C-alpha positions in Angstrom: 20.1 169.0 138.9 17.2 170.0 136.8 15.3 167.7 134.8 13.6 167.0 131.4 11.1 169.4 130.1 8.1 167.1 129.1 4.3 168.2 128.5 5.7 171.8 130.6 6.9 169.3 133.4 10.1 168.1 134.6 11.4 165.0 134.3 14.5 163.3 136.5 17.5 162.2 134.9 19.7 160.1 137.0 23.4 161.0 136.4 23.3 163.2 133.4 24.4 166.8 133.1 21.5 168.7 131.4 21.1 172.4 130.2 17.3 173.2 129.1 16.3 176.9 127.3 14.8 177.8 130.8 17.8 177.1 132.8 20.5 178.6 130.5 18.9 180.4 127.2 22.2 181.6 126.2 23.9 178.4 126.3 20.7 176.3 124.9 18.6 178.9 123.3 15.0 177.6 122.5 14.2 176.7 119.0 11.8 178.9 116.8 12.2 176.5 113.7 9.2 173.9 114.1 6.0 173.9 115.3 3.4 173.2 118.5 2.3 169.8 118.3 -0.1 167.9 120.3 2.0 165.7 123.1 -0.5 162.9 122.4 1.2 162.8 118.5 4.5 161.7 120.0 5.2 158.1 119.3 8.6 157.4 118.9 12.6 158.7 119.7 14.6 159.2 116.0 18.3 159.1 116.8 21.0 161.0 114.5 24.5 161.4 114.3 26.0 164.9 113.7 28.2 163.6 110.4 25.8 160.8 109.8 29.4 158.2 109.9 29.8 155.0 111.0 31.4 155.1 114.3 33.1 153.0 116.9 32.8 152.9 120.5 35.6 154.8 122.6 36.1 154.2 126.4 35.5 157.5 128.5 34.3 160.7 127.2 35.6 163.4 124.9 36.0 166.8 126.0 34.2 169.2 124.0 32.1 172.4 123.6 30.8 171.3 120.1 27.5 170.7 121.6 27.1 173.9 122.1 28.3 175.3 119.3 25.8 173.0 117.3 22.8 173.9 119.6 23.8 177.7 118.9 23.7 176.9 115.2 20.2 175.1 115.0 18.8 178.3 116.7 21.0 180.7 114.6 21.0 179.2 110.6 18.5 179.7 108.4 18.8 176.3 107.1 15.3 174.6 108.2 16.6 172.3 110.5 16.4 171.5 114.1 16.2 168.7 116.8 15.2 168.5 120.5 18.3 167.3 121.9 21.9 167.5 121.7 24.2 164.9 123.8 28.2 166.0 123.5 31.0 163.6 123.6 31.7 164.6 127.1 28.1 162.8 127.7 26.5 166.7 128.7 23.0 167.1 126.7 21.4 170.2 125.5 17.3 170.3 125.7 15.7 173.1 123.0 12.3 172.5 123.0 9.5 170.3 125.2 9.5 167.0 123.6 6.1 166.6 123.5 4.3 169.6 122.7 7.0 170.7 120.2 7.8 169.8 116.4 11.7 169.8 115.3 12.7 169.4 111.7 15.0 167.0 112.1 13.0 163.5 109.6 10.6 165.5 106.9 7.3 163.8 107.4 8.4 162.0 110.3 8.7 165.2 112.7 5.3 165.3 113.6 5.6 161.9 115.8 9.3 161.9 116.7 11.5 163.3 119.2 14.9 164.4 117.9 18.1 163.5 119.7 21.7 164.8 117.9 24.6 162.7 119.1 27.9 164.8 118.4 30.6 163.6 116.2 33.6 165.5 115.8 35.1 166.0 112.2 38.5 164.3 113.2 37.1 161.2 114.3 33.5 160.4 114.3 33.7 158.0 117.3 31.0 157.9 120.2 32.0 157.6 123.8 30.8 155.7 126.4 29.6 158.7 128.6 27.9 160.0 125.6 26.1 156.9 124.9 25.2 155.9 128.7 23.4 159.9 128.6 21.8 158.7 125.7 20.2 155.8 127.4 19.3 157.7 130.1 17.6 160.3 128.0 15.3 157.9 126.2 14.4 155.9 129.0 13.2 159.1 131.1 11.6 160.1 127.4 9.5 156.8 126.7 8.6 156.3 130.5 7.1 159.7 130.6 5.3 159.7 127.2 4.8 156.2 127.3 6.9 154.9 124.3 7.5 151.7 123.9 11.2 150.9 124.6 12.0 148.7 121.7 14.2 148.9 118.9 14.4 147.1 115.7 16.7 143.9 115.1 17.4 141.5 112.2 17.2 138.2 112.2 20.7 137.7 113.8 19.6 139.6 116.6 21.7 143.1 115.3 20.2 146.5 115.0 18.7 147.3 111.7 20.3 150.6 110.7 19.4 150.1 106.6 15.8 152.0 105.5 12.9 149.9 106.5 10.7 150.1 103.6 7.0 150.1 106.0 8.9 153.2 107.6 10.5 155.1 104.7 9.0 158.6 103.5 6.7 157.7 100.8 8.7 160.3 98.6 11.6 157.8 98.6 9.1 155.0 97.5 8.2 154.0 101.2 4.9 153.3 103.1 5.8 156.0 105.8 4.1 154.3 108.5 5.0 155.1 112.3 7.2 153.1 114.3 6.4 152.9 118.2 9.6 152.7 120.0 13.0 153.7 119.3 14.3 154.2 115.8 17.5 156.2 113.5 16.9 158.6 110.4 18.5 155.7 108.2 15.7 153.8 108.9 13.2 156.2 107.0 15.2 157.9 104.2 17.2 155.5 101.5 20.9 155.6 102.0 21.1 158.0 99.1 20.1 160.5 102.2 21.8 159.3 105.1 23.8 156.5 105.4 23.6 154.0 108.1 25.7 155.6 110.5 22.7 158.3 111.1 22.8 156.7 114.1 24.7 153.6 113.2 24.5 150.5 115.1 25.9 151.6 118.6 23.2 153.6 120.2 20.9 150.7 119.7 23.5 148.3 120.7 23.6 150.2 124.0 19.9 150.2 124.3 19.6 146.7 124.1 22.2 146.6 127.1 20.4 148.8 128.9 17.0 146.2 128.7 15.3 148.0 125.1 13.3 144.7 124.0 14.6 143.7 120.4 11.8 143.5 117.6 11.5 142.7 114.1 10.8 145.1 111.6 7.4 146.3 110.7 
C-alpha cells in the first residue's frame, strides 16, 4: 500500500487506504492553488470538517464517494481554497499535495506553517465515523513523526479539547496575535466563531487523538 508523500519521500501508513496524486491523478488530481514552501516551515497539522458542523461519532463507517467529489472540487474550482488531505466517512484518504513542500490555502495567514486535513461531513448527517477518525489518527501520527511535529492537542482545565478561538493563535485581522502552535489544532482555533464555528473540526477528532496517546496541553 502506497504511503503518504512528505518532503518527496513515502511514509508508511498502517491499515489505511490511501490514494495520492502520483498513484491516481484522475481520482486525486494535484492541487495548483497554493505555493511551494520550505519543509522546515511546517509546525502544525490543522484539522477541518467539510461542513463545519458540530458532530457526534457513529460506529463503523459510511460508504461514500464524497471524498472524491471534494477532491475534484478543490482541484477544479476557481474558489481560492485548497487542502492537502481529504478523509472520507469510509476511512479512505486522498492526498493531493506534498504535506511538507506545498502550502495549501485553508487557513489564511496560518497556511504557511500548517498542513490542512479535511474530514468529510455529509449534508444529510454531519456525523463523523469511527473508521474515519481511526484513519485520521494514523495519518496525523505518521505526519507528525515524519515532520517532527509534537503530538499534542490543546485542552481546557476540565481536560476537554478546546474548540473555541484561542486569542494568541487567532489571526491578526480578527484581533488576535497570530502565534504559531506546534502540534495539532483546528480551524476554529484561529478564526472567530462568526467565520468558522466550533464544529470545524469540533472536539471529537481531538478526543480521538488524546485516546491514541497524544499529549494534552493548555492553550498558549
